[in-house]
C-alpha positions in Angstrom: -5.1 -0.2 -21.7 -3.6 -2.4 -24.4 -2.4 -1.1 -27.8 -2.1 -4.3 -29.7 -1.3 -4.3 -33.4 -1.5 -7.2 -35.9 2.4 -7.5 -35.8 2.4 -8.8 -32.2 3.0 -12.5 -31.4 -0.4 -14.3 -31.4 0.4 -15.8 -27.9 0.6 -12.2 -26.5 -2.7 -11.0 -27.9 -4.9 -9.7 -25.1 -2.1 -9.7 -22.6 -2.3 -7.0 -20.0 -6.0 -6.3 -20.7 -7.0 -7.1 -17.1 -5.3 -7.2 -13.7 -3.3 -10.3 -12.8 -0.3 -12.3 -13.6 0.3 -13.8 -17.1 3.3 -16.1 -17.9 4.6 -17.5 -21.2 7.5 -19.9 -21.7 9.8 -20.3 -24.7 9.4 -23.7 -26.4 10.9 -24.4 -29.8 11.4 -20.6 -30.3 7.7 -20.0 -29.7 5.9 -18.5 -26.8 3.6 -20.9 -25.0 1.1 -19.8 -22.4 1.8 -21.3 -18.9 -1.5 -22.3 -17.2 -2.3 -20.6 -13.9 -2.0 -23.9 -12.1 1.7 -23.9 -13.0 2.4 -20.3 -12.0 5.4 -20.3 -9.8 7.0 -23.4 -11.3 10.1 -22.5 -13.3 12.4 -24.9 -15.1 16.1 -24.1 -15.0 16.5 -25.0 -18.6 13.9 -22.6 -19.9 13.3 -18.9 -20.4 10.0 -17.2 -19.3 8.1 -14.0 -20.0 6.1 -12.7 -17.0 3.6 -9.8 -17.2 2.1 -8.4 -14.0 -0.9 -6.0 -14.4 -2.2 -3.9 -11.6 -5.4 -1.8 -11.5 -4.4 1.5 -9.8 -6.8 3.6 -7.8 -6.8 6.1 -10.7 -8.5 3.5 -12.8 -5.5 2.9 -15.1 -3.6 -0.3 -15.6 0.1 -0.5 -14.7 2.3 -3.1 -16.3 5.6 -4.7 -15.2 7.4 -7.0 -17.6 10.0 -9.5 -16.5 11.9 -12.1 -18.5 13.3 -14.9 -16.4 16.4 -16.9 -17.5 17.0 -20.3 -16.1 20.7 -21.1 -15.3 20.7 -23.8 -18.0 18.6 -21.8 -20.6 19.9 -21.7 -24.1 21.4 -18.4 -25.3 19.0 -18.4 -28.3 16.0 -18.7 -26.0 17.3 -15.9 -23.8 17.7 -13.6 -26.8 14.3 -14.6 -28.1 12.5 -13.9 -24.8 14.3 -10.5 -24.5 13.0 -9.5 -27.9 9.5 -10.6 -27.0 9.6 -8.6 -23.8 10.3 -5.5 -25.9 7.6 -6.5 -28.3 5.1 -6.8 -25.5 6.1 -3.4 -24.1 5.5 -1.8 -27.5 2.1 -3.5 -27.8 1.2 -2.0 -24.4 2.0 1.5 -25.6 5.6 1.5 -24.3 4.3 2.2 -20.8 5.8 -0.8 -19.0 9.0 -1.2 -17.0 11.0 -4.3 -18.1 13.3 -6.3 -15.8 15.8 -9.1 -16.6 15.6 -11.8 -14.0 18.4 -14.4 -13.6 17.8 -17.6 -11.7 18.9 -17.3 -8.1 19.3 -13.5 -8.4 15.7 -12.4 -8.9 14.5 -9.0 -7.9 12.4 -8.7 -4.8 9.5 -7.3 -6.9 9.5 -10.5 -9.1 9.6 -12.8 -6.1 6.8 -10.9 -4.5 4.4 -12.3 -7.2 5.1 -15.9 -6.0 4.9 -15.7 -2.2 6.4 -17.4 -0.3 9.0 -18.4 -2.9 9.8 -20.1 -6.2 11.8 -23.3 -6.3 13.2 -23.9 -9.8 13.0 -27.4 -11.1 15.7 -29.1 -13.1 14.8 -29.7 -16.7 13.0 -28.0 -19.6 9.4 -26.8 -19.8 7.1 -28.8 -22.1 3.5 -27.9 -22.9 2.9 -31.6 -23.7 4.3 -33.1 -20.5 1.8 -35.1 -18.6 1.6 -36.3 -15.0 4.2 -38.9 -14.0 4.3 -40.4 -10.6 7.8 -40.9 -9.2 8.5 -44.3 -7.8 10.5 -42.9 -4.9 10.4 -39.5 -3.3 13.5 -37.4 -4.0 15.0 -36.1 -0.8 16.3 -32.6 -1.3 18.2 -30.0 0.8 17.4 -26.4 0.2 19.0 -23.2 1.5 16.8 -20.2 2.2 18.2 -16.6 2.2 16.3 -13.4 2.9 14.1 -11.9 5.6 11.5 -10.3 3.3 11.4 -12.4 0.1 13.1 -15.7 0.1 15.7 -17.0 -2.4 15.5 -20.7 -2.3 18.2 -22.8 -3.8 18.8 -26.6 -3.9 22.2 -27.6 -2.6 24.0 -31.0 -2.5 22.5 -33.3 0.1 25.6 -33.3 2.2 26.7 -32.2 5.7 29.2 -30.0 4.0 26.4 -27.8 2.6 25.3 -26.8 6.1 26.6 -23.7 7.7 25.9 -21.5 10.8 24.7 -18.4 8.8 21.8 -19.7 6.8 18.5 -21.6 7.2 18.1 -25.0 5.5 15.1 -27.2 4.7 15.6 -30.9 4.4 12.6 -32.4 2.5 12.0 -36.1 3.0 9.1 -38.4 2.1 7.5 -38.2 5.5 9.0 -35.3 7.3 10.3 -31.8 6.6 13.2 -30.6 8.8 14.0 -26.9 9.3 17.7 -26.4 10.3 18.5 -22.9 11.6 22.1 -21.7 11.6 23.0 -20.1 14.9 23.8 -16.8 13.1 20.4 -16.6 11.3 17.8 -14.1 12.4 14.2 -14.6 13.6 12.9 -13.0 10.4 14.9 -15.4 8.2 13.7 -18.4 10.1 10.1 -17.2 10.0 10.3 -16.8 6.2 11.8 -20.2 5.8 8.8 -21.6 7.8 6.6 -20.1 5.1 8.6 -22.2 2.5 8.1 -25.3 4.7 4.4 -24.7 4.7 4.5 -24.2 0.9 6.3 -27.5 0.4 4.1 -29.3 2.8 0.9 -28.2 0.9 2.3 -28.6 -2.6 4.5 -31.7 -2.5 2.9 -33.6 0.4 -0.7 -32.7 0.0 -0.6 -31.3 3.6 0.2 -34.7 5.0 3.7 -34.7 6.6 5.4 -33.9 9.9 7.5 -30.8 10.5 10.5 -30.6 12.8 12.7 -27.7 13.7 16.4 -28.2 14.5 18.5 -25.6 16.2 22.1 -25.3 15.3 24.3 -26.8 18.2 21.5 -28.8 19.7 22.1 -32.6 19.3 20.8 -34.2 22.5 17.4 -34.7 24.2 15.3 -34.5 21.0 14.4 -37.5 18.8 13.9 -35.2 15.8 17.5 -34.0 16.1 18.8 -37.6 16.1 16.6 -38.4 13.1 17.9 -35.3 11.2 21.6 -36.1 11.7 21.1 -39.8 11.0 20.1 -38.7 7.4 23.6 -37.2 7.1 25.2 -40.4 8.4 25.4 -39.2 12.0 26.3 -36.0 13.8 29.5 -34.2 13.2 30.4 -30.6 13.9 29.8 -28.0 11.2 32.9 -26.1 10.3 33.2 -22.8 12.0 32.8 -19.8 9.8 32.4 -16.1 10.4 28.9 -14.6 10.5 27.9 -13.5 7.0 28.3 -9.8 6.4 25.8 -8.2 4.1 27.7 -6.0 1.6 26.1 -2.5 2.0 25.8 -0.4 -1.1 27.9 2.7 -0.9 27.7 5.9 -2.8 31.4 6.0 -3.3 31.2 4.3 -6.7 30.8 6.7 -9.6 27.5 6.4 -11.5 28.2 6.6 -15.2 25.9 7.5 -18.1 26.6 6.1 -21.6 24.9 7.1 -24.9 24.3 4.0 -27.1 24.8 4.5 -30.8 22.6 2.9 -33.4 25.5 0.5 -34.0 25.5 -0.6 -30.4 28.6 1.3 -29.3 28.7 2.8 -25.8 29.9 6.4 -25.5 30.3 7.8 -22.0 28.7 11.2 -21.4 31.4 13.4 -19.9 29.8 14.8 -16.8 29.8 14.0 -13.1 26.5 15.7 -12.3 23.6 14.0 -14.1 20.5 15.9 -15.1 17.4 15.0 -17.1 18.4 17.3 -19.9 21.2 14.9 -20.8 18.6 12.4 -22.0 17.5 12.9 -25.6 14.2 11.5 -26.8 15.8 10.2 -30.0 18.5 8.1 -28.4 19.0 5.3 -25.9 21.3 5.4 -22.8 22.8 3.1 -20.2 23.1 4.2 -16.6 25.8 2.1 -14.9 25.3 2.0 -11.1 27.6 -1.0 -10.5 25.1 -3.4 -8.9 22.3 -2.3 -11.2 22.2 -1.2 -14.8 19.4 0.9 -16.4 18.7 1.2 -20.1 16.7 4.3 -20.9 15.0 4.4 -24.3 13.8 7.7 -25.7 10.1 7.8 -26.8 11.1 8.5 -30.4 13.5 5.5 -30.8 12.5 2.6 -33.0 12.0 -1.0 -31.9 15.2 -1.9 -33.8 17.3 0.7 -32.0 15.9 -0.5 -28.6 16.8 -4.1 -29.4 20.3 -3.0 -30.4 20.7 -1.1 -27.2 19.6 -4.0 -25.0 21.9 -6.4 -26.8 24.8 -3.9 -26.4 24.2 -3.7 -22.6 24.0 -7.4 -22.2 27.3 -7.7 -24.1 28.7 -5.0 -21.8 27.7 -7.1 -18.7 29.5 -10.1 -20.0 32.6 -8.2 -21.2 33.0 -6.4 -17.9 32.6 -9.6 -15.9 29.7 -8.1 -14.0 28.3 -10.3 -11.2 25.4 -12.5 -11.9 23.5 -10.5 -9.3 23.6 -7.4 -11.5 20.1 -6.3 -12.3 19.1 -4.9 -15.6 16.0 -2.6 -15.9 14.7 -1.3 -19.2 12.8 2.0 -19.1 11.0 3.9 -21.9 10.9 7.6 -21.5 8.1 8.5 -19.1 8.3 5.2 -17.1 11.3 6.1 -15.0 11.4 4.4 -11.6 12.1 6.3 -8.4 15.5 4.6 -8.1 16.5 5.7 -11.6 15.4 9.3 -10.9 17.4 9.4 -7.7 20.6 9.2 -9.6 19.8 12.5 -11.3 20.2 16.0 -9.9 16.8 17.6 -9.2 14.7 15.4 -11.4 11.6 17.6 -12.1 8.2 16.6 -10.7 5.7 15.7 -13.4 2.2 16.2 -12.0 -0.7 16.0 -14.4 -3.8 16.9 -12.5 -5.9 17.0 -15.7 -6.0 13.2 -15.6 -8.5 13.4 -12.8 -10.9 15.6 -14.7 -10.4 13.6 -17.9 -11.2 10.5 -16.0 -14.4 12.1 -14.7 -15.4 13.1 -18.1 -15.0 9.6 -19.4 -17.1 8.2 -16.6 -19.8 10.8 -17.3 -19.7 9.6 -21.0 -20.3 6.0 -19.8 -23.2 7.3 -17.7 -24.8 8.8 -20.8 -24.3 5.6 -22.8 -26.3 3.7 -20.1 -29.2 6.2 -20.2 -28.2 8.6 -17.5 -28.6 12.3 -18.3 -25.7 14.0 -16.4 -23.6 17.0 -17.1 -21.1 16.3 -14.4 -20.4 13.6 -11.9 -20.9 14.5 -8.2 -17.9 14.9 -6.0 -17.1 11.8 -4.0 -18.4 12.1 -0.4 -15.6 11.2 2.0 -16.7 9.4 5.1 -14.5 9.0 8.2 -13.2 5.5 8.9 -13.7 5.8 12.7 -16.6 6.8 14.9 -16.6 10.6 15.0 -19.0 11.0 17.9 -16.4 10.4 20.6 -14.9 12.8 23.2 -12.6 15.6 22.4 -10.0 17.3 24.5 -7.8 20.2 23.3 -4.7 21.7 25.1 -3.0 25.0 24.2 0.8 24.8 24.2 2.1 27.9 25.9 5.4 26.9 27.6 3.1 24.7 29.7 -0.2 23.2 28.5 -3.6 24.4 29.5 -6.9 22.6 28.8 -9.2 24.7 26.6 -12.9 24.9 27.7 -15.3 22.8 25.6 -17.0 26.0 24.3 -13.7 27.2 22.7 -12.0 24.0 21.7 -13.1 24.2 18.1 -11.4 27.6 17.7 -7.7 27.4 16.9 -5.1 30.1 16.1 -2.5 29.8 13.3 0.2 31.2 15.6 -0.2 28.5 18.2 0.3 24.7 18.7 -2.3 22.4 20.2 -2.5 18.9 21.5 -5.7 17.1 20.6 -6.9 13.9 22.4 -9.8 12.1 20.7 -11.4 9.1 22.5 -13.8 7.0 20.4 -15.4 3.5 20.8 -14.1 0.7 18.7 -14.8 -3.0 19.0 -16.3 -2.6 22.5 -13.5 -0.6 24.0 -12.2 3.0 24.0 -9.4 4.0 21.7 -7.3 7.1 21.9 -6.0 9.2 19.0 -3.6 12.1 19.7 -2.7 14.9 17.3 -0.1 17.6 17.7 -1.4 20.4 15.5 1.1 23.1 14.4 -0.3 26.4 13.3 1.3 27.7 10.1 2.9 30.6 12.0 3.7 28.8 15.2 7.3 28.9 16.6 9.7 26.0 16.5 10.0 26.0 20.3 6.2 25.6 20.6 6.2 22.8 18.1 9.0 21.0 20.1 7.0 21.5 23.3 3.9 20.1 21.7 5.6 16.9 20.8 7.2 16.5 24.2 4.0 17.3 26.1 2.0 15.0 23.9 4.4 12.1 24.7 4.0 12.8 28.4 0.2 12.6 28.1 0.4 9.5 26.0 2.7 7.7 28.5 0.1 8.3 31.2 -2.7 7.0 29.0 -3.9 3.4 29.2 -3.0 1.3 26.1 -1.0 2.4 23.1 -2.7 5.4 21.5 -2.0 6.4 17.9 0.1 9.6 17.6 -0.1 12.1 14.7 1.7 15.3 13.8 -0.1 17.6 11.4 0.5 21.1 10.1 -2.1 23.7 9.3 -3.1 23.5 5.7 -2.2 19.8 5.4 -4.8 18.4 7.8 -6.3 15.0 6.8 -10.1 14.9 6.3 -10.4 12.6 9.3 -9.1 15.5 11.6 -11.8 17.8 10.3 -14.4 15.1 10.8 -13.4 14.6 14.4 -13.8 18.3 15.1 -16.9 18.4 12.9 -16.9 22.2 13.1 -13.6 24.1 13.2 -12.6 27.8 12.9 -9.0 28.7 12.4 -8.2 32.4 13.2 -5.0 34.3 12.4 -2.7 35.3 15.2 -2.1 33.4 18.4 -2.2 33.3 22.2 1.2 31.8 22.9 3.8 33.9 24.6 6.4 32.8 22.1 4.2 33.8 19.2 3.8 37.3 20.7 7.5 37.6 21.3 8.2 36.4 17.7 5.9 39.0 16.2 7.5 41.8 18.3 11.0 40.7 17.3 10.1 40.8 13.6 8.4 44.2 14.0 5.2 43.0 12.4 1.7 43.7 13.6 -0.1 41.1 15.7 -3.0 39.8 13.5 -4.7 37.9 16.3 -8.4 38.0 15.6 -11.0 40.0 17.6 -14.5 41.3 16.9 -13.2 44.7 15.9 -10.7 43.9 13.2 -11.5 43.3 9.6 -11.3 39.6 8.6 -11.8 37.4 5.6 -12.8 33.7 6.1 -12.8 31.0 3.5 -15.6 28.5 4.2 -14.9 24.8 3.2 -16.1 21.4 4.0 -18.6 18.7 2.9 -21.4 18.8 5.4 -22.5 20.2 8.8 -20.3 17.4 10.3 -17.3 18.5 8.4 -17.0 22.2 7.9 -14.3 24.8 8.5 -13.8 28.6 8.3 -10.2 29.5 7.7 -9.1 33.2 8.2 -7.0 34.2 5.2 -5.2 37.3 4.2 -7.7 40.1 3.4 -6.6 40.6 -0.2 -8.4 39.8 -3.5 -5.8 37.1 -4.4 -7.1 35.0 -1.4 -10.4 34.5 -3.3 -11.2 31.4 -5.2 -14.2 30.8 -7.4 -14.6 27.3 -6.0 -15.4 28.5 -2.5 -17.6 30.9 -0.5 -16.2 33.6 1.8 -17.2 35.7 4.7 -15.8 39.2 4.8 -16.3 41.1 8.0 -15.6 44.8 8.1 -16.1 47.4 10.9 -19.5 48.4 9.4 -20.7 45.4 7.3 -20.5 41.6 6.8 -20.4 40.2 3.2 -20.9 36.6 2.1 -19.2 36.1 -1.2 -20.5 33.2 -3.4 -18.0 31.9 -5.9 -19.4 31.0 -9.3 -18.0 27.4 -9.0 -19.4 26.8 -5.5 -22.2 24.4 -4.9 -25.5 24.6 -3.0 -24.0 22.7 -0.1 -21.3 25.3 0.1 -23.9 28.1 0.4 -25.5 26.2 3.3 -22.2 25.9 5.0 -21.7 29.7 4.9 -25.0 30.3 6.7 -24.0 27.8 9.4 -20.6 29.3 9.9 -22.0 32.8 10.2 -24.0 31.6 13.2 -21.0 30.0 14.8 -18.6 32.9 14.3 -21.1 35.6 15.4 -24.8 34.9 15.3 -25.6 38.7 15.5 -24.1 39.4 12.1 -26.5 40.4 9.4 -24.7 39.5 6.1 -25.0 41.1 2.7 -25.1 38.4 -0.1 -22.6 39.1 -2.9 -22.3 36.9 -5.9 -19.0 36.7 -7.8 -19.0 39.4 -10.5 -21.5 41.7 -8.8 -19.4 42.9 -5.9 -19.9 46.5 -4.6 -17.0 49.0 -4.4 -16.9 48.7 -0.5 -16.2 45.0 -0.9 -13.1 45.5 -3.1 -11.9 48.5 -1.1 -11.8 46.4 2.0 -9.6 43.9 0.1 -7.2 46.6 -1.1 -8.8 46.9 -4.6 -9.9 44.5 -7.3 -7.2 42.1 -8.3 -6.5 38.6 -9.9 -7.5 35.5 -8.1 -8.1 31.8 -9.0 -11.1 31.4 -11.2 -10.6 27.9 -12.5 -12.2 24.9 -10.9 -10.0 23.2 -8.3 -8.7 19.9 -9.6 -8.4 17.0 -7.2 -5.5 14.8 -8.2 -5.5 11.1 -7.8 -3.9 9.7 -4.7 -1.4 7.0 -5.6 -1.5 3.5 -4.2 0.3 3.1 -0.9 3.8 1.8 -0.6 5.3 -0.1 2.3 9.0 0.3 3.4 11.1 -1.4 6.0 13.3 1.2 7.8 16.4 1.1 9.8 17.9 4.1 11.7 21.6 3.8 12.4 23.5 6.7 13.9 21.1 9.2 12.4 21.2 7.6 8.9 17.9 6.2 7.7 18.0 3.2 5.3 14.8 2.1 3.6 13.8 -0.8 1.3 10.4 -1.2 -0.4 8.2 -4.3 0.2 6.3 -5.1 -2.9 2.8 -6.6 -3.0 2.7 -6.3 0.8 0.4 -8.0 3.2 -0.1 -8.1 7.0 2.5 -10.8 7.2 5.1 -8.2 6.2 4.5 -6.3 9.4 7.2 -8.3 11.3 7.4 -7.6 15.0 11.2 -7.0 15.0 11.0 -4.1 12.5 9.9 -0.6 11.9 8.0 0.1 8.7 6.7 3.2 7.0 3.5 3.2 4.9 3.6 6.0 2.3 0.1 6.9 1.3 1.3 10.1 -0.4 -1.1 12.4 1.5 -0.2 10.9 4.8 2.6 8.7 6.3 2.3 5.9 8.9 5.2 4.7 11.0 4.5 1.2 12.3 6.5 0.0 15.3 6.9 -3.7 15.9 6.8 -4.8 19.6 10.3 -6.3 19.3 11.8 -3.5 17.4 14.8 -1.5 18.6 12.8 1.8 18.7 12.7 3.1 22.3 9.9 5.7 22.0 7.2 7.1 19.8 9.2 10.3 19.6 12.0 8.4 18.0 9.4 6.9 15.6 8.3 10.5 14.6 11.9 11.2 13.9 12.0 8.3 11.5 8.9 9.6 9.8 10.4 13.0 9.3 13.6 11.6 7.9 11.5 9.5 5.5 9.7 12.7 4.3 13.1 14.4 3.8 14.4 11.5 1.7 11.3 11.5 -0.6 12.2 7.9 -1.6 9.6 7.7 -4.4 10.6 11.2 -5.8 6.9 12.3 -5.5 7.5 15.7 -4.0 6.5 14.8 -0.4 6.1 17.9 1.7 7.8 18.0 5.1 4.3 19.0 6.4 2.7 15.8 5.3 0.5 14.3 8.2 2.5 11.7 10.1 1.1 8.9 12.2 2.8 6.6 14.7 1.1 3.2 15.1 2.2 0.4 17.4 1.8 -3.4 16.8 -1.4 -4.8 18.3 -3.1 -1.4 18.5 -3.5 -0.6 14.8 -6.5 1.7 14.2 -9.1 1.1 11.5 -7.7 3.8 9.2 -4.5 1.8 9.1 -5.7 -1.8 8.9 -7.9 -0.8 5.9 -4.8 -1.2 3.7 -4.6 -4.9 4.6 -6.6 -8.1 4.6 -6.5 -7.8 8.4 -6.5 -10.7 10.8 -6.6 -9.6 14.4 -5.5 -13.0 15.7 -2.1 -12.5 14.0 -1.8 -9.0 15.5 -2.5 -10.4 18.9 0.2 -13.0 19.0 3.2 -13.0 21.4 6.7 -14.1 20.6 9.1 -13.2 17.8 8.4 -13.8 14.1 9.7 -17.3 14.1 7.8 -18.4 17.2 4.6 -17.0 15.8 5.0 -18.7 12.4 5.8 -22.0 14.1 2.7 -21.8 16.3 0.5 -21.2 13.2 2.2 -24.0 11.3 1.6 -26.5 14.2 -1.9 -25.3 14.9 -1.1 -23.7 18.2 -1.7 -20.1 17.3 -4.3 -19.5 20.0 -1.9 -20.5 22.7 0.3 -17.6 21.5 -2.4 -15.0 21.9 -2.1 -12.7 24.9 -5.0 -12.7 27.3 -5.1 -8.9 27.9 -3.9 -5.9 26.0 -1.6 -3.6 27.9 1.1 -1.0 27.0 3.5 -1.3 24.1 6.5 -1.7 26.4 4.9 -4.7 28.1 4.7 -6.5 24.8 1.2 -8.0 25.4 -2.0 -7.5 23.5 -5.7 -8.3 23.7 -7.2 -11.5 22.4 -9.6 -11.0 19.6 -12.0 -13.5 18.0 -10.9 -15.0 14.8 -14.2 -14.0 13.3 -13.3 -10.3 13.6 -11.4 -9.6 10.4 -11.4 -6.1 9.0 -11.6 -5.5 5.3 -10.0 -2.6 3.4 -12.4 0.1 2.4 -10.7 3.2 0.9 -7.6 5.3 0.7 -6.1 7.5 3.4 -8.1 6.2 6.3 -11.4 7.1 4.7 -14.2 5.2 3.1 -15.5 6.8 -0.1 -19.0 6.7 -1.4 -19.5 5.8 -5.0 -22.0 6.5 -7.7 -23.3 3.8 -10.1 -20.3 4.5 -12.3 -18.3 2.0 -10.2 -20.5 -0.8 -11.3 -20.6 0.4 -14.9 -16.8 0.6 -15.1 -16.5 -3.0 -13.9 -18.7 -4.3 -16.8 -15.8 -4.5 -19.1 -13.0 -5.4 -16.6 -13.0 -7.5 -13.5 -10.1 -7.4 -11.1 -8.5 -10.6 -10.2 -7.7 -9.3 -6.8 -4.2 -8.2 -7.8 -3.5 -5.0 -6.1 -0.5 -3.1 -5.0 -1.6 -2.2 -1.5 -2.4 -5.6 0.0 -1.9 -9.0 -1.5 -4.5 -11.7 -0.8 -3.2 -14.9 0.9 -1.2 -17.0 -1.6 -3.3 -19.5 -3.5 -2.2 -23.1 -2.9 -0.8 -24.3 -6.3 -0.1 -28.0 -7.2 3.2 -27.4 -8.9 5.0 -30.6 -8.4 4.3 -33.8 -10.2 4.8 -35.9 -7.1 2.3 -33.9 -5.0 -1.0 -35.5 -4.1 -4.4 -33.9 -3.7 -5.7 -33.3 -0.2 -7.8 -36.2 0.9 -11.0 -35.9 2.9 -10.7 -36.6 6.5 -13.6 -39.0 6.3 -13.5 -41.0 3.1 -10.2 -40.1 1.5 -11.9 -38.4 -1.5 -10.4 -35.3 -3.1 -11.6 -32.0 -1.6 -12.3 -29.4 -4.2 -10.6 -26.1 -3.7 -12.9 -24.2 -6.0 -15.1 -21.7 -4.1 -18.8 -22.5 -4.5 -22.0 -20.7 -3.6 -24.9 -22.9 -2.5 -28.3 -22.1 -1.3 -30.2 -24.3 1.1 -33.7 -23.9 2.3 -34.4 -22.9 5.9 -36.8 -25.2 7.7 -38.7 -22.2 9.0 -39.5 -21.1 5.5 -38.7 -17.5 6.3 -35.4 -17.3 4.6 -32.9 -19.4 2.6 -29.5 -20.3 3.9 -26.5 -19.2 2.0 -23.1 -20.9 1.8 -21.0 -18.1 0.4 -17.8 -17.9 -1.5 -14.8 -18.6 0.6 -13.3 -15.1 0.0 -16.4 -13.6 1.5 -15.5 -15.2 4.8 -19.1 -16.1 5.5 -20.9 -19.5 5.9 -24.4 -20.6 6.2 -26.0 -17.1 6.2 -29.7 -16.6 5.8 -31.0 -15.0 2.7 -33.0 -11.7 3.0 -34.4 -9.3 0.4 -32.3 -6.3 -0.5 -34.9 -3.8 1.0 -34.4 -5.3 4.4 -30.6 -5.4 4.6 -29.7 -2.1 3.1 -28.4 0.6 5.5 -31.6 2.7 5.3 -34.5 0.3 5.5 -38.0 0.7 6.7 -38.0 -2.9 8.0 -34.3 -3.7 8.8 -33.1 -7.2 9.7 -31.5 -7.5 13.1 -28.7 -9.8 14.2 -26.8 -9.7 10.9 -23.1 -8.9 10.3 -23.4 -5.3 9.1 -19.9 -5.5 7.4 -21.2 -8.3 5.1 -24.7 -7.1 4.2 -24.2 -8.2 0.5 -23.6 -11.8 1.7 -27.3 -12.2 2.7 -28.5 -11.5 -0.9 -29.8 -14.3 -3.1 -27.6 -15.1 -6.1 -30.2 -13.6 -8.5 -30.5 -10.4 -6.5 -26.8 -10.1 -6.0 -26.3 -10.3 -9.8 -29.0 -7.7 -10.4 -27.6 -5.2 -7.9 -23.9 -5.6 -8.6 -24.1 -6.5 -12.3 -21.7 -9.4 -11.8 -21.8 -12.8 -10.1 -20.8 -13.3 -6.5 -17.5 -15.0 -7.3 -16.4 -12.1 -9.6 -17.3 -9.6 -6.9 -15.2 -11.2 -4.2 -12.2 -11.3 -6.6 -12.2 -7.5 -6.7 -9.9 -5.6 -4.4 -11.5 -5.0 -1.0 -11.6 -1.2 -1.5 -13.4 -1.7 -4.8 -15.9 -4.1 -3.2 -16.7 -1.6 -0.4 -17.1 1.3 -2.9 -19.7 -0.8 -4.8 -21.4 -1.7 -1.5 -21.6 1.9 -0.5 -23.1 2.9 -3.8 -25.9 0.5 -3.2 -26.3 1.4 0.5 -24.9 -1.9 1.7 -22.0 -0.4 3.7 
């Protein structure tokens, strides 16, 4: 939400009101809007202001402000754009994080907006500059550094610029050469190939040859001879040592300075930093050597903030800090995870009321549009995989024993279990394994569960997904797989029995004689649970229903905040636990004395409605485990291409964690991957209060399940390729990707995967491996704001931008005319007269589809159409009916994030 006032620069008016990237450049000490066609083109003599706005799952807008300083930018322009960044932040309610970006030393977050790279251009930006055709093509030599985001820098066109450590691109009029130093990695070479593709499309209109040159190879290849001839002939490159990445150490002391209103820095005399040192009326600088933070209290004025920023920039120059030193500016309340990590026990700030407030706002919007509602219905979570598969459950008791089918939906909190779930997916059977730890199970049983699960997995065909979950933290998908689940107190394990005896406590293992209290929960008959809890009044909760079984009676207690569906679940659970019970219905507030006596007397319990907090957008991290020490680095604006085969990555979805193992990574077993996941939970990188009991999944490359691929714009053909990162990128660049696909899928260790049709592309649907149904509110909310597709959890493929004056449009293969890159929707009549033919928006990934009426293509139809792609039902609608149903044109719909699209589709029974 923007908070603009009349004092803001007119060029910034309306900035940040909708998702996407907005860029301004300083010209004659004025801000000039940079057109979208020029996004990613930066002049080294200019200063830029960049605003990135993201629509979070919570429905709020998140802003990041960057000001970019070219190496030749004037000091007055640099100061001007710094002030404008602060002005923009204030206009947005002081909720944005600000970053200073220096040419050649940009942050990875900034570069992630312009994948695959930015290539600064010499000169100064001019809003009046027109197109000028260069008489001769300027040959350039570029160096590429980075295996995640690429820093591209032009270097002198000379043999002396080459070395054995980096990757170089030689761009000529007819051919692009990629020279790979012998010490460069596959990931670096693969990223450089993305830059090659970018240059080919932008500067050559897609028409030029590409050649790859290996360091040390100079015979037997005409491309090699041509490459060296451009340098005047071959000559050895001077030998130098492999580049060593300087690792950040914690040995340097982090220093906190208070900044006075006169711009003087005064060090706070303490070695242990705490949040209490930060005063809302003052500004501070946190010196972390390679990175500096400026923290501005919420009560400080804009003048005080400008003074503080100027003082810190002067400090950087006076101290002779490296040009790579990053400056980040934070207003109180916008602290980043990295900033918080430097303070001792930074408190968690959870505001669950935001969810209820958001629901109230949506309910108000309903009323404005004529709906008479008192409260919005709870979202109905649907599993993301087929839940009608086959279930096997083993009890871990020193050894493992298979539980009979009749009893496999009854677990004990003192035991550990191994669950194998087999389900159909894309014409084949997939396996999902869970190690379930009861809340009172022993550590030895837990270790055995992991070990025995790995043994079963190793003997199972393919690469199943592994998961480790703890009682009380189960994902909804786990419950949906069981459909009906009863969790009793106590246990059958020998170790549990020994543990109880050693602690001199009574064995609470459930039987038909003992008194027991069950909390009933769930959403439907296919997702319901009865959990045995302590039989005390504090176990009650007004949001649930309970079953209290005594030696003489059975009570069903109905909480005042429970729903009709909850009442139905109680009746079903009674039949499952013991169909002979004859319950006594008790409503909250009218309990008999026998009820309270059984619970040890009347007492306090939770009577407020349970508040469901928002789940944050997922974050992706690359991980490296070295001698027990885990190092992580976040990947911003991630996509499927960031899942590089040589690496191990962790997807943090807050309520669950995924460890993804590349086929060429150094991880030797899935057990080791679980260790990485647990260490990640211990680190709590985002300072979000992750529990060590958070569900943990292990996924291997090429065998990604639907509840993982939903976070990406998934292309199965990429997941099925062989070779390292560089070989795969090169095959795609040269149009030979199909030759790199494996014919059959086998085990992870065999490094081969199954070929899948290019037409099978999975779209993201919802958070945490689950699709969510949506009420008409989703459509109403999008009346005022339409997402541009910018989202944190999966970036769309980069849009080809014509950034260079010398680039030419792409000619048609037949007549040389320019091909339009603007997506269009065209309707053609079908010769049969039964239906029209639709040529849909490119982002819909559909072409030449027949048009059918809504009543025939919706999920529940009396006269359903057969033979359609059920994942794209909306694509068969006419333009008029599409507009009527979704309240927006087709093009705007396909610009929404995929999970938003699918929520809208579900609300209209099209998914």
